[in-house]
Residue, then its C-alpha position, 0 to 999 in steps of 0.5 A: x619902512x624900506x621896501x625890501x625889509x621883511x619880518x618873519x616870526x616864525x624864523x626870527x632869533x634873537x640877536x646879541x647886538x652888543x656882541x655882534x656890533x663891537x669890535x676891536x676897532x669899530x663898529x658895524x654901521x646898522x642900516x636895518x635891525x629887522x632883518x639885520x643889515x649893517x656896513x663895514x666900519x670906516x676902519x676896516x677899509x685899511x685892511x686888505x682882508x676884512x676882519x670877519x667880525x667887520x664884514x658887511x651884513x645882508x640879510x633878506x629875512x631873520x637868520x635861520x637856525x642850523x646846526x652844522x651836525x645835522x645840516x644837509x645839502x640836497x643835490x638834485x633835479x636834472x642829474x644822474x645821481x642826486x645826493x644829500x651831503x653832510x658837512x664832512x662829505x664836503x670837507x672830504x673833497x679837495x679844499x680850495x681858497x679864493x680870496x674875493x671882494x663882495x659888494x651888495x648890489x644896492x651899495x651906494x643907493x644913498x647916491x641916487x637922486x631921487x632915492x631909490x627903493x630898498x635899504x638906505x646903503x651908503x658905500x660900506x656894503x663891500x668887504x673882502x675875505x678869504x673863503x674855504x670850501x670846495x669847488x661846486x664843480x667837483x660836487x656836480x661832478x659826482x652827481x653828473x649834470x644831464x646835457x639838458x641842464x641850463x642853470x643851477x638853482x641855489x636855495x637857502x634856508x632863509x625864507x619869509x614874506x617880501x614887503x608887498x607880497x602875500x606868500x612866503x618865498x625862500x631866498x633862491x637864485x640861479x647861475x648859468x652852467x658856465x658860471x656854476x663850473x667855474x673852478x672858483x665858484x665855491x660852496x664855502x664852509x669857512x671864512x678867514x680861516x675859521x668855520x663860517x659863522x651863522x651870520x655870514x651863511x654858515x654852515x655852508x654858502x655859495x661864493x660867486x666871485x666877481x658877481x654881486x653879493x646877491x648871487x652868493x646864496x648864504x645857508x645853502x640847503x638845496x642845489x638843483x640842476x634846471x632845464x628851464x631859466x629860473x623865474x623866482x622872485x629874487x631872480x626876476x622881480x628884484x635884482x634887475x635894472x628897471x629904468x623908466x625909459x626901458x621896458x626890459x629888465x636887465x639882471x644884475x650879475x657882474x660887479x662894474x669897476x669902482x674905486x673908494x678913497x680910504x684916506x683921507x676921509x671926508x670931513x678930515x682936516x690936513x695941514x699944508x704939505x705932503x700927503x698920501x691919498x690911498x684907496x682901493x679899486x675892484x671890477x668883476x669884468x677884467x683886472x684894474x689897469x689904472x686908478x686916477x685922482x683929480x683935485x677940485x673938479x676942474x683939475x687934471x686926472x693924474x695917474x695913481x700907483x698901484x700897490x702890491x700884486x693883483x689878486x684874480x678877484x680882490x680889490x687892488x690898493x693904490x696910492x696918490x701923492x698930494x702936495x697940498x699947497x693951498x688952504x681951504x676946502x678941497x674936493x678929491x675924486x678917484x676913478x678906476x678903469x679895467x683892462x678893457x677900458x671900462x671906467x666910471x661914470x660921473x653920475x650913475x644912471x638911475x634905476x628903480x631899485x638903486x643897483x650897481x651905482x659906481x659913480x666917481x667918489x668925491x671926498x671933501x677935506x680941509x687944509x689948513x696952514x699950520 
């Protein structure tokens, strides 16, 4: 059993898998059944905004049963005015919509050798959605943080006993005050113009643009201003970079620069002639500056064309025209670089839990002479 599979009978619920998995154009790719984790289907790479039913799913425990009518969010800790907010209270604040690409920290874990601990994610634990809600800083402004606050702690309603542990823990993560007060950090109650579904954290979840998905706590129950750094299980025992030759644990935070070839896909057969190689690129640190494509490993990197306008937190489409002139098997590779010069490595540095693998992707296709 993968290290981070858990089971909690008290909070288990029945899942209609047929309704959940079947979509108009494809099916989610199941990674684990308990708890339910799944990658978006290959077809979803073609959409600028991922349809909700195709958005990847990441759960640490069973999905909690929450009634939006009775749901409450408690704001407390080092604040002047603690609060208990209904969903209607959040909707009374000015609404804000942020389109952001979300990537699971374990995306591409299967690309590490030897295989690292954790769910065996391929490359599909990434999606883009338009999230609507209220800026967290607006809610905190009303509560009035004390000057002693160093972090905001976010606790979800999901809980269980992690594999190898003995005590029940809730899923909880913290953010430094500066990131929490970013105007695009949201308490989201809608996804792609519809109420936030339970599988994706409804009634309300946290959205932290540019950070890996573990920061965007689902089924939010408590926001607590704290005066000491949080050292909980999912902050310091998981979602940290541990390497055999290093004693320090590095926190997993900002998404690394990365690109993915969406077309053609591995195993496709093409005819000799002109073809459009397409993909998307993203980075949590700076805007994408360029994407380059290389053929058969030893070819020169050639610059692709960035498509459309850049959005602050969403992936950027690109295209490269390939004149395929030789029959046989060919390898296409793509790499992205952001505006600060961060680029992708040929091979990502291995770490214990297989986080943040942004190595250059290779796609093998066949070319035939028609």
